[in-house]
C-alpha positions in Angstrom: 0.1 0.1 0.2 1.4 3.3 -1.1 1.0 6.2 1.3 0.1 9.8 0.9 -1.1 12.5 2.5 -4.6 14.1 2.0 -4.5 16.2 -1.1 -6.5 19.3 1.0 -3.7 19.0 3.8 -1.0 18.8 1.3 -2.7 22.2 -0.4 -3.2 23.7 2.8 0.3 23.0 3.9 2.8 23.4 1.6 5.9 21.4 2.1 9.2 21.7 -0.1 9.7 19.6 -2.6 6.5 16.9 -2.4 7.0 14.7 -5.3 3.8 14.3 -8.0 4.0 11.0 -7.2 2.6 11.8 -3.6 0.8 13.9 -5.4 -1.0 11.9 -7.5 -1.7 9.2 -5.0 -3.7 12.0 -2.6 -5.6 13.5 -5.3 -6.5 9.6 -6.4 -7.7 9.0 -2.9 -9.4 12.5 -2.8 -11.6 11.1 -5.9 -12.6 8.1 -4.0 -16.6 8.5 -2.5 -17.4 7.0 0.5 -17.8 4.0 0.4 -14.7 3.4 -2.1 -12.8 5.2 1.3 -14.3 3.0 3.7 -13.4 -0.2 1.0 -9.9 0.8 0.8 -9.8 1.1 4.7 -11.0 -2.0 4.9 -8.3 -3.7 2.0 -5.3 -1.8 4.2 -6.4 -2.7 7.4 -6.7 -6.2 6.5 -3.4 -6.0 5.1 -1.8 -4.2 8.0 -3.1 -7.0 10.7 -2.1 -9.9 8.0 1.5 -8.1 8.5 1.4 -7.7 12.3 0.6 -11.6 12.6 3.2 -12.0 10.6 6.1 -10.0 12.8 4.2 -11.9 15.4 5.4 -15.2 14.4 8.5 -13.7 13.8 9.2 -12.4 17.2 8.7 -15.2 18.6 9.8 -17.2 16.3 13.0 -15.7 17.7 12.6 -16.2 21.3 14.6 -18.5 23.6 17.9 -18.3 21.3 20.8 -17.9 22.5 22.4 -13.9 21.6 25.6 -14.1 19.4 26.4 -10.1 20.2 25.0 -7.3 20.1 22.6 -7.0 17.1 20.9 -10.7 17.9 20.0 -9.4 21.1 18.8 -6.0 20.9 17.4 -6.8 17.5 15.3 -9.1 18.8 14.9 -6.5 22.0 13.2 -3.7 19.6 11.5 -6.0 16.9 9.7 -7.1 20.0 8.7 -3.3 20.8 7.6 -2.8 17.3 5.2 -5.7 17.2 4.2 -4.6 20.9 3.7 -1.3 19.6 1.9 -2.3 15.6 -0.6 -4.4 18.3 -1.9 -1.7 20.2 -2.2 0.5 16.9 -4.4 -2.1 16.0 -6.9 -1.9 18.9 -7.3 1.7 17.6 -8.7 1.0 14.1 -12.5 0.6 14.3 -15.0 -1.2 12.7 -16.8 1.0 9.9 -19.9 1.0 11.9 -22.3 3.0 14.1 -20.9 3.1 17.8 -17.7 2.8 17.0 -15.3 5.1 18.2 -12.6 7.0 15.8 -9.5 8.9 17.3 -6.6 9.6 14.9 -4.9 11.7 17.3 -4.1 8.5 19.5 -3.5 6.5 16.5 -0.9 9.1 14.9 0.8 9.2 18.9 0.9 5.3 18.4 2.4 5.5 14.5 4.7 8.2 15.2 6.0 5.7 18.0 5.9 2.4 15.5 8.1 4.7 13.3 11.2 6.0 15.6 11.0 2.5 17.0 11.9 0.9 13.1 14.3 3.5 12.9 16.9 2.7 15.8 15.7 -0.9 15.0 17.7 -0.1 11.7 20.3 2.0 12.7 21.7 -0.3 15.2 20.5 -3.9 13.9 20.6 -3.9 10.1 23.0 -5.9 7.9 26.2 -4.6 5.7 27.5 -2.3 8.9 31.5 -3.9 9.5 32.5 -4.5 12.9 33.7 -1.2 14.0 30.5 1.2 12.9 28.1 -1.5 14.5 30.4 -1.2 17.4 30.2 2.7 17.2 26.7 2.5 16.5 26.1 1.2 20.2 28.7 2.9 22.0 26.7 6.1 20.8 23.2 4.9 21.7 24.9 3.6 25.0 25.9 6.9 25.6 22.3 8.1 24.8 21.0 6.0 27.2 23.4 6.6 29.9 22.8 10.8 29.5 18.5 10.4 29.4 18.8 8.4 33.0 21.1 11.3 33.9 18.7 14.1 32.5 15.7 12.1 34.1 17.1 11.7 37.0 19.7 14.5 38.1 19.4 14.1 42.4 20.0 10.5 41.5 24.1 9.1 42.1 25.5 7.6 39.2 28.3 4.9 39.0 31.9 7.0 36.7 32.8 3.9 36.2 29.5 3.6 34.0 31.3 6.9 31.9 34.2 6.1 32.4 33.8 2.6 30.6 32.1 4.4 27.9 34.4 6.9 27.1 37.5 4.4 26.6 35.2 2.3 24.1 34.4 5.4 22.3 38.4 6.6 22.2 39.5 3.0 21.1 37.0 2.6 18.6 38.5 3.0 15.0 35.5 5.0 13.8 34.4 7.5 16.6 38.2 8.3 17.8 38.5 10.1 14.2 36.1 12.2 15.8 36.9 16.0 16.2 36.4 17.6 20.5 33.7 18.8 19.3 31.7 16.4 18.6 33.5 13.7 20.7 32.1 16.2 23.8 28.5 16.3 22.2 28.6 12.4 22.0 29.8 11.3 25.5 27.1 13.7 27.0 24.2 11.6 25.5 21.2 14.1 25.0 21.1 13.6 22.1 19.5 11.1 19.1 22.6 9.8 18.1 21.5 9.7 14.2 20.0 11.7 11.6 16.7 10.8 10.9 17.0 11.6 7.3 20.4 9.5 6.6 18.3 6.6 8.2 15.0 7.1 5.9 17.4 7.1 3.3 19.2 3.9 4.2 15.5 2.3 4.7 14.5 3.0 0.9 12.1 6.1 2.2 11.6 9.7 0.8 12.5 11.5 3.4 10.1 14.4 1.8 6.9 12.8 2.1 7.9 10.7 5.2 8.6 14.6 6.8 5.0 15.5 6.2 3.6 12.8 7.5 5.3 12.8 10.6 5.2 16.4 11.1 1.3 15.8 11.1 1.2 13.1 13.2 3.7 14.8 15.9 0.8 17.8 15.3 -1.4 15.3 16.7 1.2 13.7 19.4 1.6 17.4 21.3 -1.6 18.1 20.7 -0.2 21.0 18.6 -2.4 23.2 16.5 -3.1 21.4 13.3 -4.2 18.8 16.0 -7.5 20.9 16.6 -7.8 24.0 14.6 -10.5 23.4 11.4 -12.3 20.5 12.9 -15.8 21.8 12.5 -14.8 22.6 8.9 -12.9 19.4 8.4 -15.8 17.3 10.2 -13.0 15.3 12.5 -11.6 14.5 16.1 -15.6 13.9 17.5 -14.6 10.5 18.0 -17.2 9.0 15.5 -16.7 8.0 11.3 -15.7 11.0 9.4 -14.3 11.1 5.6 -11.2 13.2 6.6 -11.1 10.1 9.9 -10.3 7.6 8.1 -8.1 9.4 5.2 -6.0 10.6 8.5 -6.1 6.6 9.6 -4.9 5.9 6.2 -2.2 7.3 6.2 -1.1 6.1 9.4 -2.1 2.6 8.8 0.0 3.1 5.1 3.1 4.0 6.6 2.7 1.8 9.3 2.6 -1.2 7.3 6.1 -0.5 5.2 8.1 0.3 8.5 7.1 -3.1 9.4 7.3 -5.3 6.1 10.9 -3.5 6.5 11.8 -4.3 10.5 10.2 -8.2 9.4 12.8 -8.5 6.5 15.8 -6.7 9.1 14.7 -9.3 11.6 14.9 -12.6 8.9 18.2 -11.2 8.2 19.0 -11.6 11.6 17.3 -15.2 12.8 16.3 -16.0 9.0 14.3 -18.7 10.6 12.0 -16.8 13.1 9.5 -17.8 10.4 9.4 -20.9 10.1 10.8 -22.2 13.9 8.6 -23.3 16.4 7.7 -20.9 19.0 9.7 -20.9 21.8 6.5 -20.2 24.0 3.1 -20.4 22.5 0.2 -18.2 23.6 -1.4 -20.4 25.9 2.3 -20.5 27.5 2.1 -16.6 27.5 -1.1 -16.6 29.7 -0.3 -19.2 31.8 2.7 -18.0 32.4 1.3 -14.3 32.9 -2.0 -15.4 34.8 0.6 -17.7 38.0 2.9 -13.7 37.6 -0.5 -12.0 39.0 -1.5 -14.7 41.4 -4.6 -16.1 39.2 -5.9 -19.2 38.4 -5.4 -20.2 34.1 -8.2 -21.9 32.8 -7.4 -23.3 29.9 -9.2 -22.4 26.7 -9.8 -18.9 28.4 
């Protein structure tokens, strides 16, 4: 499913270098009547759910394997997070029938979370990186974790040996040791995401311009920016009921999410090639039973 922004959004919120293909797709979606829009919504939702089911199978098939390194361990962790977020997003995709609750803003927040998880997953775990480059990326992300925790808990006493060890590994890495002092100092603080989003998008095969417009739209709804609630009445959206605009925006979120899930599945299968075909480490019933026991409840088969 190719993704596109609604033509009215594109025209009223111009962005640099919107591709002709993107505009053509937007116009095609806008030209659909309401039954056609509903059919497209259901078709894309079905495709999204089929891809989610496949990703869940890959995730389960990745469990119970001894990790051979950072890529395999963190790949499985991040892919699990991606699948869980996609499943949460799926819970917010309503049926087109009376009484269903429609909330694109909530869906947009989860879609944005999913995209960001996929960017991190690709940057850390994609194939084709040499050993020094991958090690450098993990060092930078460990520094980002350390810096993030220090900002979150400023009064906490952190073990100075953690930063000392990361600094030593930073300076010993053949890639990072070439950085100038200013860039090194910023990286060691760990306050910034250690990659440029557009560069990762390009590596993944996405058009950064098309993605940027959608990402800004999702961010507006995540942070209650003006675009999320201005023109609600004119656009007939945001009241929790099924409308044409609400459905079109849901299509944007599903289209982007579907493409990201496909790329994430490809990366995870590159890490663990038989993850989709090997028996799962735990079945759904075993997972439910473990949860019930952990919560002090009696597990009933068939529940």
